[in-house]
N, C-alpha and C positions, 0 to 999 in steps of 0.2 A: 508479548507485542502486540498491536492490534493494526491491519493492513485495512485503511481506507479508500474508496475508490468515490468518482462523480464523473459526470458526461462534461467533456470539455465547455468551458464557458457556464458551466453551471455554477449555483453557491453550496449546494447541501453535499456533505461529503456523508458516506454510506457505509455502512461494515462490508468489508468484502469477505464474501461465503464462498468462494470459490469461482475458477473460470468456467466454469459449464455454467455458472447459474446467470452470466451477465448474456443481455440480449442481442450486444455488437460485438465486434471485436475488441480486444485490448487497445488498439492504437485509438480508438475513440473516446477512452475515458484516461482520465489523472488518476495517481495513484500516491499516496503518502503513507510512511509509516509512524505509529504514534507508540509511548511507553506502555503499558497496559492499562495505566490509571489512567490514561489519554489527558496526561497533564502537559508533555515535552513533545515535539513533535522531533523524530530522529533522523527521517527523512522528510524533507519538503517536497512539493509534490513535482512529479518525474512520472516516467513512461514505467512501462509494467516491467521491462527488463531493469531498469534501474535501480529500482525498489527493491525488487528481489534478491538484486544480486547483494546488494547491502543487509537483507533480511538474514540473508546465508551468511554470511560475513560476522554480523554480530551472533547468531546462533552459533559458529564454529568456533570463537573464540568463549563464549559463556559458556560451552560445555569443558573446556579445558580447565 
């Protein structure tokens, strides 16, 4: 899975490489989750907490 972010109101999505790499707080960004091939949006744009929660759910059930 690939997590992407963008500044709210911006057009370009960027690969999320970690919370410490962001220049502003996470509340100033939109996040989304894509499959590995970047062909399907698993979680549409939302807050950091919402996207990360869904990411953890997918990872949990993938391992079973």
